[in-house]
C-alpha positions as CSV (number, residue, x, y, z in Angstrom):
1,M,0.0,0.0,0.0
2,L,2.8,2.4,0.8
3,I,4.6,1.7,-2.4
4,E,1.5,2.3,-4.5
5,A,0.5,5.4,-2.6
6,A,4.0,6.8,-3.2
7,V,4.6,6.1,-6.8
8,G,1.4,4.5,-8.3
9,Y,1.9,2.4,-11.3
10,P,4.9,3.9,-13.2
11,G,4.0,5.2,-16.7
12,A,7.2,4.0,-18.2
13,L,6.5,0.4,-17.0
14,Y,2.9,0.7,-18.4
15,R,4.3,1.7,-21.8
16,V,6.7,-1.3,-21.8
17,I,4.5,-4.2,-20.4
18,G,1.0,-2.7,-19.9
19,H,-0.9,-3.4,-16.7
20,P,-2.0,-6.7,-15.1
21,V,-5.7,-5.6,-15.4
22,G,-5.1,-5.1,-19.1
23,W,-3.7,-8.6,-19.5
24,I,-6.7,-10.1,-17.7
25,G,-9.0,-7.9,-19.8
26,R,-7.6,-9.2,-23.1
27,M,-8.2,-12.8,-21.9
28,I,-11.8,-12.0,-20.9
29,G,-12.3,-10.3,-24.3
30,A,-11.0,-13.3,-26.2
31,L,-13.3,-15.6,-24.2
32,D,-16.3,-13.3,-24.8
33,R,-15.7,-13.4,-28.6
34,T,-15.1,-17.1,-28.6
35,L,-17.8,-18.5,-26.2
36,N,-20.5,-15.9,-26.2
37,R,-22.6,-17.1,-29.2
38,E,-25.6,-14.9,-29.9
39,D,-27.5,-17.8,-31.5
40,A,-27.2,-19.9,-28.3
41,S,-30.0,-20.2,-25.7
42,R,-29.9,-18.2,-22.5
43,E,-29.0,-21.3,-20.5
44,V,-26.1,-22.2,-22.7
45,R,-24.8,-18.6,-22.7
46,R,-25.0,-18.6,-18.9
47,L,-23.0,-21.8,-18.7
48,A,-20.5,-20.5,-21.2
49,G,-20.1,-17.3,-19.1
50,T,-19.6,-19.4,-16.0
51,A,-17.0,-21.5,-17.8
52,A,-15.2,-18.3,-19.0
53,L,-15.0,-16.9,-15.5
54,C,-13.6,-20.2,-14.2
55,I,-11.0,-20.2,-17.0
56,V,-10.0,-16.6,-16.2
57,L,-9.6,-17.4,-12.5
58,A,-7.7,-20.6,-13.1
59,V,-5.2,-19.1,-15.5
60,T,-4.7,-15.9,-13.4
61,V,-4.2,-17.8,-10.1
62,A,-1.9,-20.4,-11.7
63,M,0.3,-17.7,-13.3
64,V,0.5,-15.5,-10.2
65,M,1.3,-18.5,-7.9
66,A,4.2,-19.3,-10.3
67,I,5.4,-15.7,-10.0
68,E,5.0,-15.8,-6.2
69,W,6.9,-19.1,-6.1
70,A,9.7,-17.6,-8.2
71,L,10.0,-14.3,-6.3
72,R,9.7,-15.4,-2.7
73,P,13.2,-17.2,-2.4
74,L,15.0,-14.2,-4.0
75,P,17.0,-11.8,-1.9
76,F,14.5,-9.2,-0.6
77,G,11.8,-11.5,-1.9
78,I,9.1,-9.9,0.2
79,L,9.9,-6.6,-1.4
80,W,9.5,-8.0,-4.9
81,L,6.2,-9.5,-3.8
82,A,5.1,-6.1,-2.4
83,L,6.1,-4.4,-5.7
84,A,4.0,-6.9,-7.6
85,G,1.1,-6.6,-5.2
86,S,1.1,-2.8,-5.4
87,S,0.0,-3.1,-9.1
88,L,-3.3,-4.5,-7.9
89,I,-4.2,-1.4,-5.7
90,A,-5.5,1.9,-7.0
91,Q,-5.0,4.4,-4.1
92,R,-3.0,7.0,-6.0
93,S,-4.7,6.7,-9.4
94,L,-8.1,7.0,-7.9
95,H,-7.1,10.1,-6.0
96,D,-5.6,11.7,-9.0
97,H,-8.6,11.0,-11.3
98,V,-11.1,12.5,-8.8
99,A,-8.8,15.5,-8.1
100,A,-8.7,16.1,-11.8
101,V,-12.5,16.6,-11.8
102,A,-12.2,19.2,-9.1
103,Q,-9.4,20.9,-10.9
104,A,-11.4,21.1,-14.1
105,L,-14.4,22.6,-12.3
106,E,-12.1,25.2,-10.6
107,T,-10.2,26.2,-13.7
108,G,-11.6,24.8,-16.9
109,G,-15.4,25.1,-16.7
110,I,-18.2,22.6,-17.0
111,E,-17.1,21.0,-20.4
112,G,-13.7,20.1,-19.1
113,A,-15.2,18.8,-15.9
114,R,-17.7,16.6,-17.8
115,T,-14.7,15.2,-19.8
116,A,-12.8,14.5,-16.6
117,V,-15.6,12.8,-14.8
118,G,-16.5,10.8,-17.9
119,R,-13.2,9.0,-17.5
120,I,-14.2,7.5,-14.1
121,V,-18.0,7.0,-14.4
122,G,-20.3,5.1,-16.8
123,R,-23.3,7.4,-16.6
124,D,-24.2,10.0,-19.2
125,T,-22.2,13.1,-18.5
126,A,-23.2,15.5,-21.3
127,V,-26.2,16.9,-19.4
128,L,-24.6,17.1,-16.0
129,D,-24.3,20.5,-14.3
130,E,-21.7,21.4,-11.7
131,A,-23.6,19.7,-9.0
132,G,-24.1,16.6,-11.1
133,V,-20.5,16.4,-12.0
134,S,-19.4,16.9,-8.4
135,R,-21.8,14.2,-7.1
136,A,-20.7,11.7,-9.8
137,A,-17.0,12.3,-8.8
138,I,-17.7,11.8,-5.1
139,E,-19.9,8.7,-5.7
140,S,-17.1,7.2,-7.9
141,L,-14.5,8.0,-5.2
142,A,-16.6,6.3,-2.5
143,E,-17.4,3.2,-4.6
144,N,-13.9,2.8,-5.9
145,F,-12.4,3.2,-2.5
146,S,-14.2,-0.1,-1.8
147,D,-13.6,-1.8,-5.2
148,G,-10.2,-0.4,-6.1
149,V,-8.5,-0.1,-2.7
150,V,-10.1,-1.9,0.2
151,A,-11.2,-5.1,-1.7
152,P,-7.8,-5.8,-3.3
153,V,-6.0,-5.1,0.0
154,F,-8.5,-7.4,1.8
155,W,-7.9,-10.3,-0.7
156,L,-4.1,-9.7,-0.8
157,A,-4.1,-10.0,3.0
158,A,-6.4,-13.1,3.0
159,G,-4.9,-14.9,0.0
160,G,-1.5,-13.4,-0.8
161,L,-0.6,-12.3,-4.3
162,A,-2.8,-14.9,-5.9
163,G,-5.8,-13.8,-3.7
164,G,-5.4,-10.2,-4.8
165,A,-5.0,-11.2,-8.5
166,A,-8.1,-13.4,-8.3
167,Y,-10.1,-10.5,-7.0
168,K,-8.9,-8.2,-9.8
169,A,-9.8,-10.9,-12.3
170,V,-13.4,-11.2,-11.0
171,N,-13.8,-7.4,-10.8
172,T,-12.4,-6.9,-14.3
173,A,-14.8,-9.6,-15.6
174,D,-17.7,-7.8,-14.0
175,S,-16.7,-4.5,-15.5
176,M,-16.4,-6.0,-19.0
177,I,-19.2,-8.5,-19.2
178,G,-21.4,-8.1,-16.0
179,H,-23.9,-5.8,-17.7
180,R,-27.6,-6.2,-18.2
181,T,-27.4,-5.9,-22.0
182,P,-28.7,-8.3,-24.6
183,R,-25.2,-9.6,-25.2
184,H,-24.0,-9.9,-21.6
185,E,-27.1,-10.4,-19.4
186,A,-26.8,-14.2,-19.5
187,F,-23.1,-14.6,-20.4
188,G,-22.0,-12.1,-17.7
189,W,-24.3,-13.5,-15.0
190,A,-21.7,-15.5,-13.1
191,A,-19.2,-12.6,-13.2
192,A,-21.7,-10.1,-11.8
193,R,-22.9,-12.4,-9.1
194,F,-19.4,-13.5,-8.0
195,D,-18.3,-9.9,-8.0
196,D,-21.1,-9.0,-5.6
197,L,-20.0,-11.9,-3.3
198,V,-16.3,-11.1,-3.2
199,N,-17.0,-7.4,-2.5
200,L,-19.3,-8.0,0.4
201,P,-16.6,-7.8,3.2
202,A,-14.8,-4.8,1.6
203,S,-17.9,-2.7,1.1
204,R,-18.8,-3.0,4.8
205,L,-15.2,-2.4,5.9
206,S,-15.0,0.7,3.6
207,A,-18.0,2.2,5.3
208,L,-16.5,1.7,8.7
209,L,-13.2,3.2,7.6
210,L,-15.0,6.3,6.2
211,I,-17.0,6.7,9.4
212,G,-13.7,6.5,11.4
213,A,-12.1,9.0,9.0
214,A,-15.1,11.4,9.6
215,A,-14.4,11.3,13.3
216,L,-10.8,12.5,12.5
217,M,-11.8,15.2,10.0
218,P,-12.9,18.7,11.0
219,G,-16.3,19.6,9.5
220,A,-17.2,15.9,8.8
221,S,-19.7,14.0,10.9
222,A,-19.1,10.4,12.0
223,P,-22.6,10.1,13.6
224,D,-24.3,11.3,10.4
225,A,-22.2,8.9,8.4
226,W,-23.3,6.0,10.7
227,R,-26.9,7.0,10.5
228,A,-26.8,7.2,6.7
229,V,-25.2,3.8,6.4
230,W,-27.8,2.3,8.8
231,R,-30.7,3.9,7.1
232,D,-29.7,3.9,3.4
233,A,-27.0,1.4,2.5
234,G,-29.3,-1.6,2.2
235,R,-31.7,0.3,-0.1
236,H,-29.2,0.9,-2.8
237,R,-29.7,-1.2,-6.0
238,S,-26.2,-2.6,-5.6
239,P,-25.6,-4.9,-2.6
240,N,-22.2,-3.2,-2.0
241,A,-22.0,0.3,-3.5
242,G,-24.5,1.8,-1.0
243,W,-22.2,1.2,2.0
244,P,-19.3,3.5,1.1
245,E,-21.6,5.9,-0.7
246,A,-23.9,6.3,2.2
247,A,-21.0,6.7,4.6
248,M,-19.4,9.4,2.4
249,A,-22.8,11.2,1.9
250,G,-23.5,11.3,5.6
251,A,-20.0,12.3,6.6
252,L,-20.1,15.3,4.2
253,G,-23.8,16.3,4.6
254,L,-24.7,15.4,1.0
255,A,-27.3,13.3,-0.8
256,L,-25.6,11.0,-3.3
257,A,-26.9,8.4,-5.8
258,G,-30.5,8.8,-6.7
259,P,-31.9,8.8,-10.3
260,R,-29.3,9.0,-13.1
261,A,-29.0,8.0,-16.8
262,Y,-26.8,5.4,-18.4
263,A,-26.6,5.2,-22.3
264,G,-29.9,7.2,-22.4
265,V,-31.7,4.9,-20.0
266,Q,-32.9,6.5,-16.7
267,V,-32.0,4.4,-13.7
268,A,-34.1,4.9,-10.6
269,D,-32.3,4.6,-7.3
270,V,-32.7,5.9,-3.8
271,F,-30.7,8.7,-2.3
272,M,-27.7,7.9,0.0
273,G,-27.7,10.5,2.8
274,A,-30.2,13.2,3.7
275,G,-28.1,16.3,3.0
276,R,-27.9,18.7,0.1
277,R,-27.8,17.8,-3.6
278,E,-25.9,21.0,-4.7
279,A,-22.4,19.6,-4.5
280,T,-19.4,21.7,-5.7
281,A,-15.7,21.3,-6.4
282,A,-15.1,22.2,-2.8
283,D,-17.1,19.1,-1.8
284,I,-14.9,17.0,-4.0
285,R,-11.9,18.3,-2.2
286,R,-13.5,17.5,1.1
287,A,-14.3,14.0,-0.1
288,L,-10.7,13.5,-1.1
289,A,-9.6,14.7,2.4
290,L,-11.9,12.1,3.9
291,Y,-10.6,9.5,1.5
292,R,-7.0,10.1,2.5
293,R,-7.8,9.7,6.2
294,A,-9.8,6.5,5.5
295,D,-6.9,5.1,3.4
296,L,-4.5,5.9,6.2
297,L,-6.7,4.0,8.6
298,L,-6.6,1.1,6.3
299,V,-2.8,1.2,6.2
300,L,-2.7,1.2,10.0
301,L,-5.2,-1.6,10.2
302,V,-3.1,-3.8,7.8
303,A,0.1,-2.9,9.7
304,L,-1.6,-3.9,13.0
305,I,-2.8,-7.2,11.7
306,A,0.7,-7.9,10.2
307,W,2.4,-7.1,13.5
308,H,0.0,-9.3,15.4
309,V,0.4,-12.3,12.9
310,S,4.2,-12.0,12.9
311,A,4.7,-11.4,16.6
312,P,6.4,-14.3,18.4
313,G,4.1,-16.5,20.4
């Protein structure tokens, strides 16, 4: 976590070898093209999608276990493993992408802000005003704190490098094929359901970390964050996204989520939090400050667990 927070994923390395998520994505894309036959029945496509997910997991885990087996005996082997594991976490890139939305609102106007937020959300951005752009950025920050930071850290801690890579494989499969579209509703069923399952512990932990961070941040409210989670998280259309979104909304006095449009289709959802809807770039900055504190709490929690596990006796 400290390595990734400090340097992220180096651009020079990305230009040479790409990124592990990109490697996994190419495998998923190839399986989608090969196994997802549009003339097959719904049941056959669901079985094919389940088989595709199993193949992706088996190949990913086997390759990463081989890498772990090769790195561990080397001098400073644990450092090499940490470097590899840091590629599975997105603390720095998440912060930078969300901060870019605030920067665009502050200096470039609404069009630049829509472009910036369009890089991190899937909803329609062309009609968003400043408040809509700001809410979208904050919601993405909250949800991706769970999916992009807490969840991979949780599975790295639970299952080593292979556990973290397996989580990223499931999460990438869900992002690519876990959609309710004619092509992927059946084929991506297993990916979507399994992604919901593996994110259950991290989403709850993310909410607790954000509540704890609110207690450490002037102007934020831990009690309101707790109340929003208790009242609203379970009413979100996602079994996981509502937990960090509700915690973020309550802590900052906002109302997040609610109705929004994807590819021209209006999606109805309940509001997370009971605060104001008129969010601004300043609220994005406050959300980032809360995120940094929650991330620090996660680092300390992992360090405490590591110390307890490695302590003699």
